[in-house]
PATORKE-535373 format. One line per field, with one value per residue: z negated, y, x of N, C-alpha, C, CB in turn; chain; residue in three letters; residue number from 1. Coordinates in nm, 2 decimals. Glycine has a CB too. Layout:
% PATORKE-535373
n_w	(Z|...)
n_v	(Y|...)
n_u	(X|...)
ca_w	(Z|...)
ca_v	(Y|...)
ca_u	(X|...)
c_w	(Z|...)
c_v	(Y|...)
c_u	(X|...)
cb_w	(Z|...)
cb_v	(Y|...)
cb_u	(X|...)
nudo	(A|...)
fiti	(ALA|...)
voro	(NUM|...)
% end
This chain:
% PATORKE-535373
n_w	(0.00|-0.09|0.10|0.33|0.29|0.28|0.52|0.68|0.58|0.68|0.96|1.00|0.91|1.11|1.31|1.46|1.43|1.19|1.01|1.10|1.00|0.71|0.67|0.73|0.53|0.33|0.39|0.35|0.09|0.01|0.08|0.27|0.59|0.87|1.23|1.35|1.13|1.08|1.32|1.28|1.05|1.10|1.32|1.18|0.98|1.14|1.26|1.04|0.94|1.15|1.18|0.94|0.99|1.19|1.05|0.86|1.04|1.14|0.91|0.87|0.79|1.03|1.24|1.13|1.15|1.43|1.51|1.39|1.53|1.78|1.74|1.70|1.95)
n_v	(-0.12|0.13|0.16|0.19|0.42|0.61|0.58|0.66|0.94|1.03|1.00|1.20|1.43|1.45|1.58|1.89|2.03|1.95|2.09|2.35|2.38|2.34|2.58|2.75|2.72|2.81|3.08|3.15|3.14|3.37|3.41|3.58|3.52|3.56|3.54|3.46|3.35|3.12|2.97|2.91|2.75|2.54|2.42|2.34|2.18|1.97|1.88|1.77|1.57|1.40|1.34|1.20|0.97|0.86|0.80|0.63|0.42|0.34|0.22|0.02|-0.34|-0.51|-0.35|-0.34|-0.62|-0.66|-0.49|-0.62|-0.85|-0.76|-0.66|-0.88|-0.99)
n_u	(0.08|0.18|0.40|0.24|0.11|0.34|0.44|0.22|0.23|0.46|0.43|0.23|0.37|0.55|0.44|0.37|0.14|0.04|0.22|0.16|-0.10|-0.06|0.08|-0.12|-0.31|-0.14|-0.12|-0.39|-0.39|-0.28|-0.02|0.22|0.32|0.53|0.48|0.73|0.85|0.67|0.72|0.98|0.97|0.80|0.94|1.18|1.08|0.95|1.19|1.34|1.19|1.18|1.44|1.49|1.32|1.46|1.70|1.60|1.52|1.77|1.88|1.74|1.67|1.63|1.76|2.04|2.09|2.08|2.29|2.51|2.51|2.56|2.82|2.96|3.00)
ca_w	(-0.01|-0.10|0.23|0.43|0.27|0.31|0.67|0.72|0.57|0.77|1.08|1.00|0.91|1.23|1.41|1.44|1.40|1.03|0.95|1.11|0.91|0.59|0.66|0.74|0.39|0.24|0.41|0.30|-0.05|0.01|0.11|0.41|0.67|1.00|1.34|1.36|1.02|1.10|1.42|1.22|0.95|1.18|1.39|1.09|0.92|1.23|1.27|0.91|0.92|1.26|1.13|0.83|1.06|1.26|0.96|0.81|1.14|1.15|0.79|0.86|0.80|1.18|1.31|1.08|1.20|1.57|1.52|1.36|1.64|1.89|1.72|1.71|2.10)
ca_v	(0.00|0.24|0.17|0.23|0.58|0.69|0.58|0.76|1.07|1.06|1.03|1.32|1.54|1.47|1.66|2.03|2.07|1.93|2.20|2.48|2.36|2.35|2.72|2.83|2.72|2.91|3.22|3.16|3.15|3.49|3.42|3.64|3.45|3.63|3.44|3.40|3.25|3.01|2.90|2.85|2.65|2.43|2.35|2.29|2.07|1.86|1.82|1.70|1.45|1.31|1.29|1.11|0.86|0.80|0.75|0.50|0.31|0.28|0.15|-0.10|-0.47|-0.55|-0.28|-0.40|-0.76|-0.64|-0.43|-0.71|-0.94|-0.70|-0.65|-1.01|-1.03)
ca_u	(0.00|0.28|0.46|0.15|0.10|0.45|0.43|0.12|0.26|0.59|0.37|0.17|0.45|0.64|0.36|0.39|0.01|0.03|0.30|0.08|-0.21|-0.02|0.11|-0.25|-0.34|-0.05|-0.16|-0.52|-0.37|-0.23|0.12|0.25|0.42|0.54|0.48|0.86|0.88|0.59|0.77|1.10|0.92|0.73|1.06|1.27|1.00|0.94|1.33|1.39|1.10|1.22|1.58|1.46|1.27|1.57|1.80|1.54|1.54|1.91|1.91|1.64|1.74|1.65|1.87|2.16|2.11|2.11|2.42|2.61|2.51|2.63|2.96|3.03|3.01)
c_w	(0.00|0.03|0.34|0.41|0.30|0.46|0.73|0.71|0.66|0.92|1.10|0.99|1.02|1.34|1.37|1.38|1.24|0.97|0.96|1.01|0.76|0.57|0.67|0.59|0.30|0.26|0.36|0.14|-0.08|0.03|0.26|0.47|0.82|1.10|1.35|1.26|1.04|1.20|1.36|1.12|1.02|1.25|1.28|1.02|1.01|1.25|1.17|0.91|1.04|1.23|1.04|0.89|1.12|1.17|0.89|0.90|1.15|1.02|0.77|0.85|0.95|1.25|1.26|1.14|1.36|1.59|1.49|1.47|1.76|1.88|1.73|1.86|2.15)
c_v	(0.13|0.28|0.23|0.38|0.66|0.68|0.66|0.90|1.12|1.09|1.16|1.44|1.55|1.54|1.81|2.08|2.06|2.04|2.33|2.48|2.40|2.51|2.80|2.82|2.81|3.05|3.25|3.18|3.29|3.51|3.48|3.56|3.52|3.51|3.38|3.30|3.11|2.92|2.82|2.74|2.53|2.34|2.28|2.16|1.94|1.79|1.73|1.57|1.35|1.26|1.19|0.97|0.79|0.74|0.62|0.37|0.26|0.21|0.03|-0.24|-0.52|-0.47|-0.32|-0.54|-0.74|-0.60|-0.52|-0.81|-0.89|-0.68|-0.77|-1.07|-0.97)
c_u	(0.08|0.35|0.37|0.13|0.21|0.47|0.34|0.16|0.37|0.53|0.31|0.27|0.55|0.57|0.35|0.25|-0.02|0.11|0.22|-0.04|-0.18|0.01|-0.02|-0.32|-0.27|-0.09|-0.30|-0.51|-0.30|-0.08|0.15|0.37|0.42|0.53|0.62|0.90|0.80|0.66|0.90|1.07|0.89|0.85|1.14|1.20|0.99|1.10|1.38|1.32|1.16|1.37|1.57|1.41|1.38|1.68|1.72|1.55|1.67|1.95|1.82|1.72|1.75|1.76|2.01|2.19|2.16|2.26|2.52|2.62|2.59|2.77|3.04|3.06|3.13)
cb_w	(-0.13|-0.22|0.27|0.42|0.14|0.24|0.72|0.63|0.43|0.78|1.10|0.90|0.78|1.28|1.42|1.58|1.48|0.98|1.03|1.27|0.92|0.57|0.78|0.85|0.35|0.28|0.56|0.33|-0.09|-0.10|0.10|0.41|0.68|1.02|1.48|1.36|0.88|1.15|1.53|1.15|0.86|1.31|1.48|1.00|0.89|1.37|1.27|0.78|0.94|1.42|1.08|0.73|1.15|1.35|0.85|0.79|1.28|1.17|0.68|0.99|0.72|1.26|1.28|0.93|1.17|1.63|1.42|1.22|1.66|1.92|1.58|1.64|2.19)
cb_v	(0.01|0.21|0.03|0.15|0.60|0.65|0.45|0.75|1.10|0.92|0.94|1.32|1.55|1.34|1.61|2.10|1.99|1.80|2.22|2.49|2.21|2.26|2.76|2.77|2.58|2.90|3.26|3.03|3.03|3.55|3.27|3.80|3.29|3.72|3.50|3.51|3.32|3.05|2.99|2.95|2.71|2.48|2.46|2.40|2.12|1.92|1.91|1.79|1.49|1.38|1.40|1.18|0.89|0.89|0.86|0.52|0.36|0.40|0.24|-0.11|-0.57|-0.54|-0.13|-0.40|-0.86|-0.52|-0.31|-0.77|-0.99|-0.58|-0.59|-1.12|-0.99)
cb_u	(-0.08|0.38|0.51|0.03|0.06|0.56|0.40|-0.01|0.29|0.71|0.28|0.08|0.52|0.70|0.21|0.43|-0.09|0.10|0.44|0.02|-0.27|0.10|0.21|-0.36|-0.34|0.12|-0.16|-0.59|-0.29|-0.26|0.19|0.27|0.39|0.67|0.43|0.96|0.82|0.45|0.79|1.19|0.80|0.63|1.15|1.30|0.85|0.89|1.43|1.37|0.94|1.21|1.66|1.36|1.16|1.63|1.84|1.40|1.50|2.02|1.89|1.53|1.66|1.51|1.84|2.16|1.97|2.02|2.43|2.58|2.37|2.58|2.99|2.94|2.87)
nudo	(A|A|A|A|A|A|A|A|A|A|A|A|A|A|A|A|A|A|A|A|A|A|A|A|A|A|A|A|A|A|A|A|A|A|A|A|A|A|A|A|A|A|A|A|A|A|A|A|A|A|A|A|A|A|A|A|A|A|A|A|A|A|A|A|A|A|A|A|A|A|A|A|A)
fiti	(MET|LYS|ALA|LYS|VAL|SER|THR|TYR|LEU|LEU|GLN|ARG|LEU|SER|GLU|SER|SER|THR|TRP|ARG|GLY|LEU|LEU|MET|LEU|ALA|THR|ALA|ALA|GLY|ILE|THR|ILE|THR|PRO|GLU|GLN|THR|ASP|ALA|ILE|VAL|ASP|ALA|GLY|VAL|ALA|VAL|ILE|ARG|SER|GLU|GLU|HIS|THR|SER|GLU|LEU|GLN|SER|PRO|MET|TYR|LEU|VAL|CYS|ARG|LEU|LEU|LEU|GLU|LYS|LYS)
voro	(1|2|3|4|5|6|7|8|9|10|11|12|13|14|15|16|17|18|19|20|21|22|23|24|25|26|27|28|29|30|31|32|33|34|35|36|37|38|39|40|41|42|43|44|45|46|47|48|49|50|51|52|53|54|55|56|57|58|59|60|61|62|63|64|65|66|67|68|69|70|71|72|73)
% end
């Protein structure tokens, strides 16, 4: 269950629309964010999440086994 939730959250956070929605909630709460800041936050947020996904893939047992098999050839 915990793995499913974290996978779901990572998938949502890898989409710029999720970040834009979160920023809209922040502005509704009274936080002032310029359009330039919005773009920078969205780009950075998506990049961090995608980087994390890539790192997780590289550390997965399947990837490690494949890498070891390729190194033996």
